[in-house]
TIROPA-771620 format. One record per residue (C-alpha): x, y, z; residue in one letter; chain. Coordinates in nm, 3 decimals. Example, Ala and Ser with C-alpha at 12.3 -4.5 7.8 and 13.67 -1.06 7.14 Angstrom:
! TIROPA-771620
      xx      yy      zz residuo cadena
   1.230  -0.450   0.780       A      A
   1.367  -0.106   0.714       S      A
//
This chain:
! TIROPA-771620
      xx      yy      zz residuo cadena
  -0.004  -0.051  -0.015       X      A
   0.141   0.345  -0.130       X      A
   0.172   0.546   0.195       X      A
   0.081   0.967   0.110       X      A
   0.288   1.225   0.294       X      A
   0.219   1.474   0.536       X      A
   0.056   1.816   0.403       X      A
   0.393   2.032   0.511       X      A
   0.697   1.779   0.362       X      A
   0.459   1.785  -0.016       X      A
   0.444   2.190   0.056       X      A
   0.781   2.146   0.135       X      A
   0.917   2.037  -0.192       X      A
   0.971   2.241  -0.450       X      A
   0.688   2.149  -0.686       X      A
   0.479   2.364  -1.026       X      A
   0.116   2.424  -0.925       X      A
   0.074   2.629  -1.233       X      A
   0.167   2.330  -1.483       X      A
   0.175   2.051  -1.274       X      A
   0.511   1.966  -1.360       X      A
   0.775   1.840  -1.070       X      A
   1.141   1.954  -1.073       X      A
   1.385   1.758  -0.929       X      A
   1.422   1.857  -0.499       X      A
   1.708   2.066  -0.439       X      A
   1.924   1.926  -0.228       X      A
   1.872   2.159   0.076       X      A
   2.240   2.059   0.292       X      A
   2.388   2.153   0.037       X      A
   2.251   2.427  -0.236       X      A
   2.213   2.776  -0.209       X      A
   1.922   2.929  -0.438       X      A
   1.914   2.622  -0.613       X      A
   2.295   2.593  -0.651       X      A
   2.608   2.445  -0.427       X      A
   2.802   2.666  -0.642       X      A
   2.658   2.963  -0.517       X      A
   2.685   2.891  -0.144       X      A
   3.047   3.031  -0.088       X      A
   2.976   3.360  -0.320       X      A
   2.885   3.671  -0.196       X      A
   2.536   3.823  -0.208       X      A
   2.684   4.083  -0.439       X      A
   2.920   3.901  -0.648       X      A
   2.600   3.681  -0.783       X      A
   2.317   3.777  -1.047       X      A
   1.978   3.770  -0.956       X      A
   1.694   3.700  -1.223       X      A
   1.386   3.982  -1.110       X      A
   1.051   4.012  -1.132       X      A
   0.908   4.393  -1.262       X      A
   0.621   4.488  -1.038       X      A
   0.533   4.073  -0.989       X      A
   0.175   4.194  -0.812       X      A
   0.066   4.295  -1.081       X      A
  -0.098   4.018  -1.317       X      A
  -0.213   3.989  -1.641       X      A
  -0.441   3.614  -1.596       X      A
  -0.792   3.572  -1.518       X      A
  -0.814   3.714  -1.198       X      A
  -0.785   4.032  -1.339       X      A
  -0.916   3.947  -1.690       X      A
  -0.598   3.916  -1.834       X      A
  -0.553   4.323  -1.755       X      A
  -0.282   4.492  -2.018       X      A
  -0.161   4.684  -1.730       X      A
  -0.015   4.348  -1.645       X      A
   0.362   4.312  -1.577       X      A
   0.399   3.937  -1.493       X      A
   0.165   3.604  -1.565       X      A
   0.190   3.406  -1.281       X      A
   0.232   3.526  -0.882       X      A
   0.543   3.573  -0.705       X      A
   0.555   3.185  -0.443       X      A
   0.566   3.065  -0.807       X      A
   0.877   3.305  -0.924       X      A
   1.012   3.180  -0.654       X      A
   0.938   2.770  -0.662       X      A
   1.067   2.895  -1.090       X      A
   1.449   3.078  -0.926       X      A
   1.349   3.453  -0.965       X      A
   1.518   3.566  -0.586       X      A
   1.377   3.956  -0.663       X      A
   1.056   4.062  -0.595       X      A
   0.972   4.400  -0.731       X      A
   0.619   4.567  -0.601       X      A
   0.469   4.941  -0.623       X      A
   0.354   5.017  -0.273       X      A
   0.016   5.320  -0.238       X      A
  -0.155   5.371   0.110       X      A
  -0.511   5.350   0.034       X      A
  -0.732   5.403   0.331       X      A
  -0.470   5.373   0.565       X      A
  -0.357   5.061   0.451       X      A
  -0.072   4.944   0.220       X      A
  -0.163   4.829  -0.115       X      A
   0.035   4.679  -0.380       X      A
  -0.132   4.883  -0.639       X      A
  -0.012   4.967  -1.002       X      A
   0.022   5.370  -1.043       X      A
  -0.298   5.410  -0.865       X      A
  -0.533   5.156  -0.708       X      A
  -0.847   5.237  -0.915       X      A
  -0.624   5.058  -1.191       X      A
  -0.441   4.755  -1.093       X      A
  -0.476   4.642  -0.723       X      A
  -0.220   4.343  -0.594       X      A
  -0.343   4.381  -0.199       X      A
  -0.215   4.460   0.089       X      A
   0.167   4.484   0.130       X      A
   0.110   4.228   0.421       X      A
  -0.085   3.974   0.301       X      A
   0.165   4.032   0.053       X      A
   0.505   3.983   0.265       X      A
   0.235   3.657   0.499       X      A
   0.318   3.443   0.150       X      A
   0.683   3.524   0.118       X      A
   0.755   3.428   0.438       X      A
   0.528   3.136   0.422       X      A
   0.750   3.033   0.085       X      A
   1.032   3.103   0.275       X      A
   0.931   2.901   0.600       X      A
   0.904   2.609   0.372       X      A
   1.240   2.644   0.147       X      A
   1.538   2.749   0.384       X      A
   1.849   2.763   0.155       X      A
   1.734   3.013   0.007       X      A
   1.804   3.392   0.016       X      A
   1.469   3.658  -0.107       X      A
   1.545   4.020  -0.235       X      A
   1.288   4.255  -0.208       X      A
   1.226   4.603  -0.374       X      A
   0.956   4.808  -0.322       X      A
   0.906   5.132  -0.455       X      A
   0.788   5.396  -0.196       X      A
   0.536   5.551  -0.334       X      A
   0.297   5.785  -0.148       X      A
   0.637   5.832   0.118       X      A
   0.555   5.594   0.445       X      A
   0.760   5.649   0.709       X      A
   1.039   5.367   0.803       X      A
   0.814   5.218   1.102       X      A
   0.524   5.225   0.856       X      A
   0.672   4.931   0.659       X      A
   0.800   4.794   1.011       X      A
   0.549   4.755   1.207       X      A
   0.390   4.527   0.818       X      A
   0.707   4.379   0.811       X      A
   0.662   4.263   1.250       X      A
   0.306   4.179   1.135       X      A
   0.348   3.938   0.829       X      A
   0.605   3.830   1.098       X      A
   0.848   3.806   0.811       X      A
   1.076   4.030   0.999       X      A
   1.283   3.753   1.151       X      A
   1.416   3.693   0.812       X      A
   1.579   4.060   0.775       X      A
   1.945   4.111   0.719       X      A
   2.063   4.398   0.828       X      A
   2.354   4.537   0.655       X      A
   2.739   4.603   0.819       X      A
   2.702   4.986   0.668       X      A
   2.356   5.124   0.731       X      A
   2.474   5.484   0.582       X      A
   2.603   5.383   0.242       X      A
   2.738   5.106  -0.008       X      A
   2.911   4.812   0.108       X      A
   3.182   4.656  -0.077       X      A
   3.222   4.337   0.143       X      A
   2.825   4.133   0.158       X      A
   2.819   3.768   0.339       X      A
   2.798   3.505   0.173       X      A
   2.488   3.284   0.063       X      A
   2.586   3.047   0.288       X      A
   2.645   3.294   0.602       X      A
   2.259   3.449   0.512       X      A
   2.100   3.098   0.528       X      A
   2.354   3.001   0.830       X      A
   2.205   3.294   1.037       X      A
   1.895   3.286   0.877       X      A
   1.845   3.593   0.753       X      A
   1.783   3.555   0.394       X      A
   1.584   3.850   0.334       X      A
   1.737   4.164   0.182       X      A
   1.478   4.411   0.149       X      A
   1.559   4.720  -0.019       X      A
   1.254   5.054  -0.044       X      A
   1.284   5.320  -0.207       X      A
   1.318   5.626  -0.004       X      A
   1.330   5.554   0.323       X      A
   1.498   5.699   0.578       X      A
   1.787   5.455   0.784       X      A
   1.588   5.362   1.112       X      A
   1.782   5.193   1.376       X      A
   1.473   4.992   1.497       X      A
   1.427   4.797   1.135       X      A
   1.780   4.790   1.078       X      A
   1.704   4.546   0.795       X      A
   1.465   4.800   0.574       X      A
   1.756   4.954   0.378       X      A
   1.733   5.262   0.215       X      A
   1.742   5.145  -0.220       X      A
   1.969   5.434  -0.322       X      A
   2.240   5.402  -0.058       X      A
   2.287   5.025  -0.136       X      A
   2.212   5.046  -0.518       X      A
   2.173   5.199  -0.839       X      A
   1.938   5.142  -1.150       X      A
   1.973   5.220  -1.548       X      A
   1.683   5.438  -1.733       X      A
   1.359   5.290  -1.691       X      A
   0.993   5.322  -1.912       X      A
   1.232   5.224  -2.244       X      A
   0.975   5.186  -2.554       X      A
   1.246   4.997  -2.796       X      A
   1.463   4.712  -2.807       X      A
   1.773   4.922  -2.928       X      A
   1.729   5.185  -2.650       X      A
   1.863   4.947  -2.330       X      A
   2.160   5.127  -2.162       X      A
   2.376   5.003  -1.863       X      A
   2.413   5.433  -1.745       X      A
   2.293   5.585  -1.474       X      A
   1.937   5.694  -1.405       X      A
   1.909   5.734  -1.031       X      A
   2.004   5.811  -0.771       X      A
   2.105   6.145  -0.862       X      A
   2.333   6.218  -0.644       X      A
   2.584   5.989  -0.814       X      A
   2.760   6.097  -1.179       X      A
   2.805   5.777  -1.363       X      A
   2.767   5.377  -1.310       X      A
   3.182   5.370  -1.354       X      A
   3.174   5.603  -1.021       X      A
   2.874   5.439  -0.828       X      A
   3.032   5.094  -0.896       X      A
   3.390   5.248  -0.744       X      A
   3.190   5.366  -0.456       X      A
   3.066   5.012  -0.417       X      A
   2.697   5.023  -0.522       X      A
   2.543   4.695  -0.676       X      A
   2.419   4.760  -1.063       X      A
   2.049   4.714  -1.118       X      A
   1.917   4.671  -1.469       X      A
   1.561   4.787  -1.594       X      A
   1.511   4.542  -1.858       X      A
   1.153   4.584  -1.998       X      A
   1.011   4.734  -2.289       X      A
   0.671   4.989  -2.213       X      A
   0.446   5.050  -2.529       X      A
   0.171   5.393  -2.549       X      A
  -0.149   5.302  -2.529       X      A
  -0.467   5.502  -2.517       X      A
  -0.428   5.821  -2.278       X      A
  -0.088   5.791  -2.346       X      A
  -0.049   5.507  -2.039       X      A
   0.234   5.316  -2.099       X      A
   0.151   4.929  -2.040       X      A
   0.392   4.685  -2.092       X      A
   0.484   4.552  -2.428       X      A
   0.430   4.183  -2.453       X      A
   0.421   4.178  -2.829       X      A
   0.834   4.172  -2.836       X      A
   0.891   3.942  -2.476       X      A
   0.984   3.661  -2.652       X      A
   1.298   3.855  -2.769       X      A
   1.297   4.079  -2.459       X      A
   1.318   3.799  -2.230       X      A
   1.565   3.605  -2.478       X      A
   1.883   3.436  -2.312       X      A
   2.040   3.512  -2.668       X      A
   2.359   3.681  -2.694       X      A
   2.340   3.816  -3.026       X      A
   1.985   3.964  -3.029       X      A
   1.957   4.343  -2.971       X      A
   1.779   4.448  -2.629       X      A
   1.727   4.045  -2.544       X      A
   1.854   4.009  -2.147       X      A
   2.153   3.778  -2.262       X      A
   2.311   4.031  -2.488       X      A
   2.251   4.373  -2.224       X      A
   2.351   4.120  -1.933       X      A
   2.698   4.053  -2.086       X      A
   2.733   4.422  -2.262       X      A
   2.666   4.625  -1.878       X      A
   2.950   4.313  -1.735       X      A
   3.160   4.441  -1.955       X      A
   3.136   4.823  -1.921       X      A
   3.140   4.767  -1.560       X      A
   3.381   4.567  -1.476       X      A
   3.137   4.364  -1.254       X      A
   2.803   4.134  -1.302       X      A
   2.499   4.369  -1.253       X      A
   2.366   4.258  -0.990       X      A
   2.000   4.227  -1.001       X      A
   1.801   4.248  -1.389       X      A
   1.464   4.302  -1.347       X      A
   1.230   4.183  -1.646       X      A
   0.832   4.109  -1.740       X      A
   0.710   3.853  -1.735       X      A
   0.925   3.658  -1.619       X      A
   0.875   3.298  -1.771       X      A
   0.859   3.360  -2.158       X      A
   1.174   3.302  -2.326       X      A
   1.346   3.145  -2.044       X      A
   1.614   3.504  -1.906       X      A
   1.686   3.289  -1.610       X      A
   1.903   3.119  -1.831       X      A
   2.061   3.426  -1.919       X      A
   2.156   3.500  -1.520       X      A
   2.281   3.097  -1.419       X      A
   2.553   3.147  -1.745       X      A
   2.669   3.484  -1.642       X      A
   2.684   3.353  -1.266       X      A
   2.834   3.007  -1.412       X      A
   2.611   2.755  -1.260       X      A
   2.375   2.489  -1.347       X      A
   2.054   2.473  -1.106       X      A
   1.914   2.191  -0.942       X      A
   1.618   2.243  -0.728       X      A
   1.317   2.482  -0.975       X      A
   0.988   2.419  -1.082       X      A
   0.932   2.387  -1.437       X      A
   0.615   2.645  -1.610       X      A
   0.541   2.771  -1.941       X      A
   0.770   3.024  -2.137       X      A
   0.470   3.113  -2.345       X      A
   0.268   3.438  -2.358       X      A
  -0.030   3.343  -2.193       X      A
  -0.430   3.424  -2.280       X      A
  -0.817   3.379  -2.243       X      A
  -0.757   3.099  -2.454       X      A
  -0.477   2.915  -2.216       X      A
  -0.541   2.635  -2.065       X      A
  -0.750   2.701  -1.756       X      A
  -0.627   2.469  -1.515       X      A
  -0.279   2.703  -1.532       X      A
  -0.440   3.013  -1.553       X      A
  -0.612   2.943  -1.201       X      A
  -0.359   2.803  -1.072       X      A
  -0.135   3.066  -1.129       X      A
  -0.310   3.271  -0.898       X      A
  -0.370   3.044  -0.583       X      A
  -0.249   3.209  -0.287       X      A
  -0.120   3.014   0.051       X      A
  -0.446   2.909   0.257       X      A
  -0.595   2.735  -0.164       X      A
  -0.281   2.523  -0.103       X      A
  -0.322   2.399   0.193       X      A
  -0.693   2.303   0.050       X      A
  -0.610   2.163  -0.283       X      A
  -0.220   1.985  -0.356       X      A
  -0.206   1.806  -0.643       X      A
   0.126   1.659  -0.728       X      A
   0.268   1.419  -0.931       X      A
   0.446   1.141  -0.683       X      A
   0.677   0.867  -0.868       X      A
   0.383   0.861  -1.195       X      A
   0.121   0.916  -0.925       X      A
  -0.114   1.165  -0.910       X      A
  -0.193   1.235  -0.539       X      A
  -0.461   1.463  -0.389       X      A
  -0.496   1.639  -0.036       X      A
  -0.861   1.774   0.008       X      A
//
């Protein structure tokens, strides 16, 4: 008689609820961020794939809104190897919400719920280091953010940098962060450092960004866009700042609103090093210009065309333990099962899990 594993054991393995395809779980005693070769690398010596506007979905839950930047949610992205999650934060009726420019345009829910989902995933994946990048659109205080991090419980994983006022050239290794259980690095734009919440890191004291609102594949550049206190990318790198590449294309629609360009996404996200504007091309160009690897690269529709392959190549790894999702553009005609499962929350997962175990389907209801 086959014995079914317990629900917590199932949830702790890496599986894809989005495509019903499961990759082999990572060897948790040796693999850090899906590779044993990354364990002894310093945090700032690694390139991380980031999901731009991760909370703004283009799926059945939003009627495939053209404002959506991603087809799959944050925990699916993490299980597939994305390690930087970026989101815009706005205030709605006194609550911090993940809203796309305006909460009336696209509302991804409360920050606390978002953080609780990330914590749930991190609880089940103890060898993974996650980075958050939050845009403080309404200039909320550090204490306001800190109270929400505390309420979600994710603050227990917060990493506090050794330098509290500016860039640091020496970062701990992934294994050091994992062993100390300080596996969450949180950058927030437009906050002040607070001794009460030292794990909430003012972004532009440590990170510089390339231009965003790019509207053509030929317009990507490795040049510094912000913070304005720095004069150039080379000056930022010399000072110890980590480079973040904004690698997504917008297109103008009615009333001049910029929306994600999904038409060219197969090229934008391609790992090829021979295509104008592809992830592979731009990563290599910026690494050559900087003399170091870019620390982060933010993309829309992270699943399409496999941009993580370019990141793996730059990191020199063969990954293990990732889940597999479709690399295609999802739409209203996409398989209903995949559309619905992409939006499952941790509460739904707890209630019903479909998993392939040794070639057999096991249901938990």
